Structures are given as structure tokens and as C-alpha cells.
PyMOL Python script that loads the backbone (N, CA, C, O; Angstrom):
from pymol import cmd

cmd.read_pdbstr("""\
ATOM      1  N   MET A   1     146.907  95.809 -69.350  1.00  0.00           N
ATOM      2  CA  MET A   1     146.331  94.791 -68.500  1.00  0.00           C
ATOM      3  C   MET A   1     147.323  94.392 -67.405  1.00  0.00           C
ATOM      4  O   MET A   1     146.957  94.257 -66.238  1.00  0.00           O
ATOM      5  N   GLU A   2     148.578  94.207 -67.802  1.00  0.00           N
ATOM      6  CA  GLU A   2     149.599  93.793 -66.845  1.00  0.00           C
ATOM      7  C   GLU A   2     149.829  94.882 -65.800  1.00  0.00           C
ATOM      8  O   GLU A   2     150.095  94.583 -64.636  1.00  0.00           O
ATOM      9  N   GLU A   3     149.726  96.147 -66.217  1.00  0.00           N
ATOM     10  CA  GLU A   3     149.910  97.273 -65.297  1.00  0.00           C
ATOM     11  C   GLU A   3     148.818  97.272 -64.233  1.00  0.00           C
ATOM     12  O   GLU A   3     149.104  97.547 -63.067  1.00  0.00           O
ATOM     13  N   THR A   4     147.584  96.974 -64.600  1.00  0.00           N
ATOM     14  CA  THR A   4     146.472  96.904 -63.656  1.00  0.00           C
ATOM     15  C   THR A   4     146.693  95.770 -62.663  1.00  0.00           C
ATOM     16  O   THR A   4     146.452  95.929 -61.466  1.00  0.00           O
ATOM     17  N   SER A   5     147.145  94.643 -63.154  1.00  0.00           N
ATOM     18  CA  SER A   5     147.418  93.495 -62.306  1.00  0.00           C
ATOM     19  C   SER A   5     148.543  93.814 -61.318  1.00  0.00           C
ATOM     20  O   SER A   5     148.483  93.433 -60.149  1.00  0.00           O
ATOM     21  N   SER A   6     149.548  94.504 -61.798  1.00  0.00           N
ATOM     22  CA  SER A   6     150.678  94.891 -60.960  1.00  0.00           C
ATOM     23  C   SER A   6     150.220  95.869 -59.876  1.00  0.00           C
ATOM     24  O   SER A   6     150.637  95.753 -58.723  1.00  0.00           O
ATOM     25  N   LYS A   7     149.386  96.806 -60.227  1.00  0.00           N
ATOM     26  CA  LYS A   7     148.848  97.788 -59.282  1.00  0.00           C
ATOM     27  C   LYS A   7     148.018  97.081 -58.214  1.00  0.00           C
ATOM     28  O   LYS A   7     148.113  97.411 -57.032  1.00  0.00           O
ATOM     29  N   ALA A   8     147.214  96.118 -58.626  1.00  0.00           N
ATOM     30  CA  ALA A   8     146.384  95.365 -57.693  1.00  0.00           C
ATOM     31  C   ALA A   8     147.272  94.575 -56.730  1.00  0.00           C
ATOM     32  O   ALA A   8     146.971  94.482 -55.540  1.00  0.00           O
ATOM     33  N   SER A   9     148.355  94.013 -57.238  1.00  0.00           N
ATOM     34  CA  SER A   9     149.280  93.258 -56.388  1.00  0.00           C
ATOM     35  C   SER A   9     149.943  94.166 -55.358  1.00  0.00           C
ATOM     36  O   SER A   9     150.082  93.796 -54.193  1.00  0.00           O
ATOM     37  N   VAL A  10     150.348  95.345 -55.792  1.00  0.00           N
ATOM     38  CA  VAL A  10     150.968  96.307 -54.883  1.00  0.00           C
ATOM     39  C   VAL A  10     149.965  96.736 -53.821  1.00  0.00           C
ATOM     40  O   VAL A  10     150.307  96.804 -52.641  1.00  0.00           O
ATOM     41  N   ASP A  11     148.750  97.023 -54.221  1.00  0.00           N
ATOM     42  CA  ASP A  11     147.706  97.414 -53.268  1.00  0.00           C
ATOM     43  C   ASP A  11     147.448  96.299 -52.258  1.00  0.00           C
ATOM     44  O   ASP A  11     147.292  96.554 -51.063  1.00  0.00           O
ATOM     45  N   LYS A  12     147.406  95.068 -52.748  1.00  0.00           N
ATOM     46  CA  LYS A  12     147.167  93.922 -51.865  1.00  0.00           C
ATOM     47  C   LYS A  12     148.320  93.771 -50.869  1.00  0.00           C
ATOM     48  O   LYS A  12     148.090  93.506 -49.689  1.00  0.00           O
ATOM     49  N   LEU A  13     149.545  93.938 -51.335  1.00  0.00           N
ATOM     50  CA  LEU A  13     150.705  93.854 -50.446  1.00  0.00           C
ATOM     51  C   LEU A  13     150.679  94.964 -49.389  1.00  0.00           C
ATOM     52  O   LEU A  13     150.992  94.723 -48.223  1.00  0.00           O
ATOM     53  N   GLN A  14     150.311  96.158 -49.793  1.00  0.00           N
ATOM     54  CA  GLN A  14     150.236  97.266 -48.841  1.00  0.00           C
ATOM     55  C   GLN A  14     149.166  96.995 -47.788  1.00  0.00           C
ATOM     56  O   GLN A  14     149.366  97.276 -46.607  1.00  0.00           O
ATOM     57  N   GLU A  15     148.051  96.458 -48.213  1.00  0.00           N
ATOM     58  CA  GLU A  15     146.975  96.109 -47.287  1.00  0.00           C
ATOM     59  C   GLU A  15     147.438  95.039 -46.296  1.00  0.00           C
ATOM     60  O   GLU A  15     147.157  95.121 -45.101  1.00  0.00           O
ATOM     61  N   MET A  16     148.151  94.039 -46.813  1.00  0.00           N
ATOM     62  CA  MET A  16     148.656  92.975 -45.949  1.00  0.00           C
ATOM     63  C   MET A  16     149.677  93.513 -44.944  1.00  0.00           C
ATOM     64  O   MET A  16     149.687  93.102 -43.784  1.00  0.00           O
ATOM     65  N   MET A  17     150.524  94.423 -45.389  1.00  0.00           N
ATOM     66  CA  MET A  17     151.516  95.017 -44.488  1.00  0.00           C
ATOM     67  C   MET A  17     150.834  95.835 -43.389  1.00  0.00           C
ATOM     68  O   MET A  17     151.280  95.824 -42.242  1.00  0.00           O
ATOM     69  N   GLU A  18     149.780  96.527 -43.726  1.00  0.00           N
ATOM     70  CA  GLU A  18     149.037  97.313 -42.741  1.00  0.00           C
ATOM     71  C   GLU A  18     148.382  96.393 -41.702  1.00  0.00           C
ATOM     72  O   GLU A  18     148.394  96.689 -40.507  1.00  0.00           O
ATOM     73  N   ILE A  19     147.820  95.295 -42.160  1.00  0.00           N
ATOM     74  CA  ILE A  19     147.208  94.324 -41.238  1.00  0.00           C
ATOM     75  C   ILE A  19     148.274  93.753 -40.318  1.00  0.00           C
ATOM     76  O   ILE A  19     148.047  93.603 -39.117  1.00  0.00           O
ATOM     77  N   ARG A  20     149.435  93.434 -40.876  1.00  0.00           N
ATOM     78  CA  ARG A  20     150.538  92.894 -40.074  1.00  0.00           C
ATOM     79  C   ARG A  20     151.022  93.905 -39.041  1.00  0.00           C
ATOM     80  O   ARG A  20     151.335  93.547 -37.905  1.00  0.00           O
ATOM     81  N   LYS A  21     151.079  95.150 -39.441  1.00  0.00           N
ATOM     82  CA  LYS A  21     151.490  96.221 -38.526  1.00  0.00           C
ATOM     83  C   LYS A  21     150.489  96.344 -37.373  1.00  0.00           C
ATOM     84  O   LYS A  21     150.887  96.468 -36.215  1.00  0.00           O
ATOM     85  N   GLN A  22     149.210  96.310 -37.686  1.00  0.00           N
ATOM     86  CA  GLN A  22     148.176  96.387 -36.650  1.00  0.00           C
ATOM     87  C   GLN A  22     148.257  95.176 -35.728  1.00  0.00           C
ATOM     88  O   GLN A  22     148.111  95.312 -34.513  1.00  0.00           O
ATOM     89  N   ASP A  23     148.488  94.003 -36.290  1.00  0.00           N
ATOM     90  CA  ASP A  23     148.619  92.782 -35.493  1.00  0.00           C
ATOM     91  C   ASP A  23     149.807  92.901 -34.543  1.00  0.00           C
ATOM     92  O   ASP A  23     149.720  92.530 -33.373  1.00  0.00           O
ATOM     93  N   HIS A  24     150.901  93.415 -35.053  1.00  0.00           N
ATOM     94  CA  HIS A  24     152.100  93.598 -34.225  1.00  0.00           C
ATOM     95  C   HIS A  24     151.814  94.557 -33.068  1.00  0.00           C
ATOM     96  O   HIS A  24     152.214  94.295 -31.934  1.00  0.00           O
ATOM     97  N   GLU A  25     151.136  95.646 -33.342  1.00  0.00           N
ATOM     98  CA  GLU A  25     150.807  96.620 -32.300  1.00  0.00           C
ATOM     99  C   GLU A  25     149.906  96.000 -31.230  1.00  0.00           C
ATOM    100  O   GLU A  25     150.078  96.265 -30.041  1.00  0.00           O
ATOM    101  N   LEU A  26     148.953  95.180 -31.651  1.00  0.00           N
ATOM    102  CA  LEU A  26     148.073  94.514 -30.689  1.00  0.00           C
ATOM    103  C   LEU A  26     148.846  93.525 -29.830  1.00  0.00           C
ATOM    104  O   LEU A  26     148.637  93.453 -28.618  1.00  0.00           O
ATOM    105  N   LYS A  27     149.726  92.773 -30.447  1.00  0.00           N
ATOM    106  CA  LYS A  27     150.538  91.808 -29.696  1.00  0.00           C
ATOM    107  C   LYS A  27     151.462  92.520 -28.718  1.00  0.00           C
ATOM    108  O   LYS A  27     151.668  92.050 -27.599  1.00  0.00           O
ATOM    109  N   LYS A  28     152.010  93.639 -29.132  1.00  0.00           N
ATOM    110  CA  LYS A  28     152.885  94.424 -28.259  1.00  0.00           C
ATOM    111  C   LYS A  28     152.100  94.939 -27.049  1.00  0.00           C
ATOM    112  O   LYS A  28     152.580  94.856 -25.919  1.00  0.00           O
ATOM    113  N   ALA A  29     150.911  95.463 -27.278  1.00  0.00           N
ATOM    114  CA  ALA A  29     150.072  95.946 -26.185  1.00  0.00           C
ATOM    115  C   ALA A  29     149.669  94.808 -25.251  1.00  0.00           C
ATOM    116  O   ALA A  29     149.639  94.974 -24.031  1.00  0.00           O
ATOM    117  N   ASP A  30     149.363  93.661 -25.832  1.00  0.00           N
ATOM    118  CA  ASP A  30     149.002  92.480 -25.038  1.00  0.00           C
ATOM    119  C   ASP A  30     150.173  92.045 -24.160  1.00  0.00           C
ATOM    120  O   ASP A  30     149.987  91.753 -22.979  1.00  0.00           O
ATOM    121  N   PHE A  31     151.369  92.002 -24.728  1.00  0.00           N
ATOM    122  CA  PHE A  31     152.558  91.628 -23.966  1.00  0.00           C
ATOM    123  C   PHE A  31     152.809  92.601 -22.829  1.00  0.00           C
ATOM    124  O   PHE A  31     153.119  92.188 -21.712  1.00  0.00           O
ATOM    125  N   GLU A  32     152.677  93.896 -23.106  1.00  0.00           N
ATOM    126  CA  GLU A  32     152.901  94.910 -22.070  1.00  0.00           C
ATOM    127  C   GLU A  32     151.889  94.765 -20.934  1.00  0.00           C
ATOM    128  O   GLU A  32     152.244  94.922 -19.766  1.00  0.00           O
ATOM    129  N   MET A  33     150.639  94.469 -21.266  1.00  0.00           N
ATOM    130  CA  MET A  33     149.615  94.295 -20.241  1.00  0.00           C
ATOM    131  C   MET A  33     149.902  93.051 -19.404  1.00  0.00           C
ATOM    132  O   MET A  33     149.781  93.089 -18.180  1.00  0.00           O
ATOM    133  N   LYS A  34     150.281  91.951 -20.054  1.00  0.00           N
ATOM    134  CA  LYS A  34     150.607  90.723 -19.319  1.00  0.00           C
ATOM    135  C   LYS A  34     151.810  90.945 -18.413  1.00  0.00           C
ATOM    136  O   LYS A  34     151.834  90.452 -17.286  1.00  0.00           O
ATOM    137  N   ASP A  35     152.801  91.677 -18.892  1.00  0.00           N
ATOM    138  CA  ASP A  35     153.985  91.973 -18.094  1.00  0.00           C
ATOM    139  C   ASP A  35     153.604  92.788 -16.855  1.00  0.00           C
ATOM    140  O   ASP A  35     154.083  92.521 -15.753  1.00  0.00           O
ATOM    141  N   LYS A  36     152.752  93.765 -17.049  1.00  0.00           N
ATOM    142  CA  LYS A  36     152.297  94.604 -15.935  1.00  0.00           C
ATOM    143  C   LYS A  36     151.526  93.766 -14.910  1.00  0.00           C
ATOM    144  O   LYS A  36     151.727  93.917 -13.705  1.00  0.00           O
ATOM    145  N   LEU A  37     150.658  92.898 -15.382  1.00  0.00           N
ATOM    146  CA  LEU A  37     149.892  92.035 -14.478  1.00  0.00           C
ATOM    147  C   LEU A  37     150.790  91.071 -13.713  1.00  0.00           C
ATOM    148  O   LEU A  37     150.569  90.822 -12.528  1.00  0.00           O
ATOM    149  N   ASN A  38     151.800  90.530 -14.385  1.00  0.00           N
ATOM    150  CA  ASN A  38     152.747  89.634 -13.714  1.00  0.00           C
ATOM    151  C   ASN A  38     153.499  90.368 -12.608  1.00  0.00           C
ATOM    152  O   ASN A  38     153.701  89.822 -11.523  1.00  0.00           O
ATOM    153  N   LYS A  39     153.909  91.595 -12.881  1.00  0.00           N
ATOM    154  CA  LYS A  39     154.619  92.385 -11.875  1.00  0.00           C
ATOM    155  C   LYS A  39     153.702  92.707 -10.698  1.00  0.00           C
ATOM    156  O   LYS A  39     154.133  92.660  -9.546  1.00  0.00           O
ATOM    157  N   GLN A  40     152.451  93.031 -10.979  1.00  0.00           N
ATOM    158  CA  GLN A  40     151.492  93.299  -9.904  1.00  0.00           C
ATOM    159  C   GLN A  40     151.298  92.055  -9.038  1.00  0.00           C
ATOM    160  O   GLN A  40     151.232  92.147  -7.812  1.00  0.00           O
ATOM    161  N   HIS A  41     151.210  90.910  -9.676  1.00  0.00           N
ATOM    162  CA  HIS A  41     151.028  89.661  -8.930  1.00  0.00           C
ATOM    163  C   HIS A  41     152.247  89.370  -8.052  1.00  0.00           C
ATOM    164  O   HIS A  41     152.099  88.965  -6.899  1.00  0.00           O
ATOM    165  N   MET A  42     153.447  89.575  -8.593  1.00  0.00           N
ATOM    166  CA  MET A  42     154.655  89.371  -7.794  1.00  0.00           C
ATOM    167  C   MET A  42     154.662  90.291  -6.582  1.00  0.00           C
ATOM    168  O   MET A  42     154.997  89.866  -5.476  1.00  0.00           O
ATOM    169  N   LEU A  43     154.289  91.559  -6.792  1.00  0.00           N
ATOM    170  CA  LEU A  43     154.259  92.512  -5.686  1.00  0.00           C
ATOM    171  C   LEU A  43     153.227  92.104  -4.645  1.00  0.00           C
ATOM    172  O   LEU A  43     153.505  92.145  -3.446  1.00  0.00           O
ATOM    173  N   GLU A  44     152.054  91.716  -5.087  1.00  0.00           N
ATOM    174  CA  GLU A  44     151.014  91.263  -4.154  1.00  0.00           C
ATOM    175  C   GLU A  44     151.500  90.070  -3.332  1.00  0.00           C
ATOM    176  O   GLU A  44     151.240  89.989  -2.132  1.00  0.00           O
ATOM    177  N   THR A  45     152.204  89.149  -3.983  1.00  0.00           N
ATOM    178  CA  THR A  45     152.735  87.971  -3.289  1.00  0.00           C
ATOM    179  C   THR A  45     153.748  88.386  -2.225  1.00  0.00           C
ATOM    180  O   THR A  45     153.724  87.881  -1.102  1.00  0.00           O
ATOM    181  N   LEU A  46     154.635  89.306  -2.586  1.00  0.00           N
ATOM    182  CA  LEU A  46     155.633  89.770  -1.623  1.00  0.00           C
ATOM    183  C   LEU A  46     154.985  90.503  -0.456  1.00  0.00           C
ATOM    184  O   LEU A  46     155.388  90.321   0.692  1.00  0.00           O
ATOM    185  N   LEU A  47     153.987  91.328  -0.742  1.00  0.00           N
ATOM    186  CA  LEU A  47     153.326  92.088   0.319  1.00  0.00           C
ATOM    187  C   LEU A  47     152.502  91.193   1.239  1.00  0.00           C
ATOM    188  O   LEU A  47     152.296  91.528   2.405  1.00  0.00           O
ATOM    189  N   ALA A  48     152.037  90.075   0.734  1.00  0.00           N
ATOM    190  CA  ALA A  48     151.187  89.173   1.519  1.00  0.00           C
ATOM    191  C   ALA A  48     151.991  88.200   2.383  1.00  0.00           C
ATOM    192  O   ALA A  48     151.424  87.520   3.239  1.00  0.00           O
ATOM    193  N   LYS A  49     153.303  88.130   2.167  1.00  0.00           N
ATOM    194  CA  LYS A  49     154.120  87.182   2.933  1.00  0.00           C
ATOM    195  C   LYS A  49     154.077  87.526   4.419  1.00  0.00           C
ATOM    196  O   LYS A  49     154.200  88.689   4.804  1.00  0.00           O
ATOM    197  N   LYS A  50     153.904  86.513   5.235  1.00  0.00           N
ATOM    198  CA  LYS A  50     153.845  86.684   6.691  1.00  0.00           C
ATOM    199  C   LYS A  50     155.251  86.792   7.289  1.00  0.00           C
ATOM    200  O   LYS A  50     155.498  87.621   8.166  1.00  0.00           O
ATOM    201  N   GLU A  51     156.167  85.948   6.807  1.00  0.00           N
ATOM    202  CA  GLU A  51     157.520  85.956   7.347  1.00  0.00           C
ATOM    203  C   GLU A  51     158.314  87.116   6.756  1.00  0.00           C
ATOM    204  O   GLU A  51     157.957  87.644   5.703  1.00  0.00           O
ATOM    205  N   PRO A  52     159.391  87.513   7.432  1.00  0.00           N
ATOM    206  CA  PRO A  52     160.208  88.627   6.919  1.00  0.00           C
ATOM    207  C   PRO A  52     160.771  88.311   5.534  1.00  0.00           C
ATOM    208  O   PRO A  52     161.068  87.160   5.215  1.00  0.00           O
ATOM    209  N   LEU A  53     160.908  89.341   4.732  1.00  0.00           N
ATOM    210  CA  LEU A  53     161.438  89.178   3.376  1.00  0.00           C
ATOM    211  C   LEU A  53     162.961  89.129   3.403  1.00  0.00           C
ATOM    212  O   LEU A  53     163.606  89.782   4.223  1.00  0.00           O
ATOM    213  N   SER A  54     163.518  88.345   2.496  1.00  0.00           N
ATOM    214  CA  SER A  54     164.976  88.316   2.347  1.00  0.00           C
ATOM    215  C   SER A  54     165.421  89.627   1.694  1.00  0.00           C
ATOM    216  O   SER A  54     164.592  90.409   1.228  1.00  0.00           O
ATOM    217  N   GLU A  55     166.720  89.856   1.666  1.00  0.00           N
ATOM    218  CA  GLU A  55     167.247  91.085   1.047  1.00  0.00           C
ATOM    219  C   GLU A  55     166.848  91.167  -0.424  1.00  0.00           C
ATOM    220  O   GLU A  55     166.492  92.235  -0.922  1.00  0.00           O
ATOM    221  N   ILE A  56     166.911  90.050  -1.098  1.00  0.00           N
ATOM    222  CA  ILE A  56     166.559  90.015  -2.521  1.00  0.00           C
ATOM    223  C   ILE A  56     165.072  90.337  -2.703  1.00  0.00           C
ATOM    224  O   ILE A  56     164.698  91.085  -3.607  1.00  0.00           O
ATOM    225  N   GLU A  57     164.242  89.773  -1.848  1.00  0.00           N
ATOM    226  CA  GLU A  57     162.800  90.029  -1.939  1.00  0.00           C
ATOM    227  C   GLU A  57     162.482  91.492  -1.643  1.00  0.00           C
ATOM    228  O   GLU A  57     161.613  92.077  -2.291  1.00  0.00           O
ATOM    229  N   VAL A  58     163.173  92.088  -0.676  1.00  0.00           N
ATOM    230  CA  VAL A  58     162.969  93.504  -0.359  1.00  0.00           C
ATOM    231  C   VAL A  58     163.382  94.361  -1.558  1.00  0.00           C
ATOM    232  O   VAL A  58     162.682  95.304  -1.927  1.00  0.00           O
ATOM    233  N   ALA A  59     164.523  94.026  -2.161  1.00  0.00           N
ATOM    234  CA  ALA A  59     164.989  94.774  -3.328  1.00  0.00           C
ATOM    235  C   ALA A  59     163.996  94.649  -4.482  1.00  0.00           C
ATOM    236  O   ALA A  59     163.701  95.633  -5.160  1.00  0.00           O
ATOM    237  N   LEU A  60     163.485  93.444  -4.704  1.00  0.00           N
ATOM    238  CA  LEU A  60     162.497  93.234  -5.763  1.00  0.00           C
ATOM    239  C   LEU A  60     161.222  94.019  -5.471  1.00  0.00           C
ATOM    240  O   LEU A  60     160.666  94.669  -6.356  1.00  0.00           O
ATOM    241  N   LYS A  61     160.766  93.952  -4.224  1.00  0.00           N
ATOM    242  CA  LYS A  61     159.555  94.681  -3.834  1.00  0.00           C
ATOM    243  C   LYS A  61     159.732  96.181  -4.096  1.00  0.00           C
ATOM    244  O   LYS A  61     158.852  96.827  -4.665  1.00  0.00           O
ATOM    245  N   ASN A  62     160.868  96.721  -3.678  1.00  0.00           N
ATOM    246  CA  ASN A  62     161.127  98.154  -3.881  1.00  0.00           C
ATOM    247  C   ASN A  62     161.206  98.511  -5.363  1.00  0.00           C
ATOM    248  O   ASN A  62     160.724  99.567  -5.772  1.00  0.00           O
ATOM    249  N   LYS A  63     161.809  97.642  -6.164  1.00  0.00           N
ATOM    250  CA  LYS A  63     161.891  97.898  -7.609  1.00  0.00           C
ATOM    251  C   LYS A  63     160.509  97.853  -8.249  1.00  0.00           C
ATOM    252  O   LYS A  63     160.185  98.694  -9.088  1.00  0.00           O
ATOM    253  N   LEU A  64     159.701  96.884  -7.862  1.00  0.00           N
ATOM    254  CA  LEU A  64     158.353  96.777  -8.427  1.00  0.00           C
ATOM    255  C   LEU A  64     157.515  98.000  -8.061  1.00  0.00           C
ATOM    256  O   LEU A  64     156.786  98.534  -8.897  1.00  0.00           O
ATOM    257  N   ILE A  65     157.623  98.435  -6.819  1.00  0.00           N
ATOM    258  CA  ILE A  65     156.881  99.632  -6.396  1.00  0.00           C
ATOM    259  C   ILE A  65     157.367 100.845  -7.172  1.00  0.00           C
ATOM    260  O   ILE A  65     156.563 101.646  -7.650  1.00  0.00           O
ATOM    261  N   SER A  66     158.670 100.982  -7.298  1.00  0.00           N
ATOM    262  CA  SER A  66     159.246 102.099  -8.039  1.00  0.00           C
ATOM    263  C   SER A  66     158.781 102.105  -9.496  1.00  0.00           C
ATOM    264  O   SER A  66     158.426 103.150 -10.041  1.00  0.00           O
ATOM    265  N   ASP A  67     158.790 100.925 -10.115  1.00  0.00           N
ATOM    266  CA  ASP A  67     158.348 100.811 -11.510  1.00  0.00           C
ATOM    267  C   ASP A  67     156.874 101.185 -11.667  1.00  0.00           C
ATOM    268  O   ASP A  67     156.485 101.818 -12.649  1.00  0.00           O
ATOM    269  N   MET A  68     156.064 100.786 -10.692  1.00  0.00           N
ATOM    270  CA  MET A  68     154.636 101.074 -10.787  1.00  0.00           C
ATOM    271  C   MET A  68     154.343 102.569 -10.630  1.00  0.00           C
ATOM    272  O   MET A  68     153.386 103.086 -11.208  1.00  0.00           O
ATOM    273  N   LEU A  69     155.168 103.250  -9.851  1.00  0.00           N
ATOM    274  CA  LEU A  69     154.941 104.676  -9.594  1.00  0.00           C
ATOM    275  C   LEU A  69     155.529 105.574 -10.674  1.00  0.00           C
ATOM    276  O   LEU A  69     155.213 106.762 -10.734  1.00  0.00           O
ATOM    277  N   SER A  70     156.380 105.015 -11.525  1.00  0.00           N
ATOM    278  CA  SER A  70     156.986 105.852 -12.567  1.00  0.00           C
ATOM    279  C   SER A  70     156.243 105.776 -13.871  1.00  0.00           C
ATOM    280  O   SER A  70     156.633 106.426 -14.841  1.00  0.00           O
TER     281      SER A  70
END
""", "prot")
cmd.dss("prot")
cmd.show_as("cartoon", "prot")
cmd.util.cbc("prot")
cmd.orient("prot")
């Protein structure tokens, strides 16, 4: 009887670990998508500026474009 209970506990733990792994993968994908959207928004903001960009802004713009193309 105790062996069956132990087996059920192990199975339950394995199931919980699998759910946690799937949750982690979803959160990772969500973070990556949000990061990509934030970078796109920053690039759009830089490209829409009317006044000339500072050196830092030009460097950021070039890095964002480079990252998007790679």
C-alpha cells in the first residue's frame, strides 16, 4: 500500500515539474516578445524624431536596426 502511495506521489511531483517547466517556457517566450516590442517602439521613436539625433541616439538606432536584422 505504501509503495502505491509513494508511486502516486512521485507521479504527481513529475506532473507538477512538467507544468512548471511549461510555465517557465511560456514566461520566457512572453518576455522575449515584450523585449522585441519595446525595441521596435524605441526604434520607431528614434526614426520619427524631427530634430537631429544625438550621437548616443544614432548609436542606439544603429544597434536596434542591427539587432532586428540579425
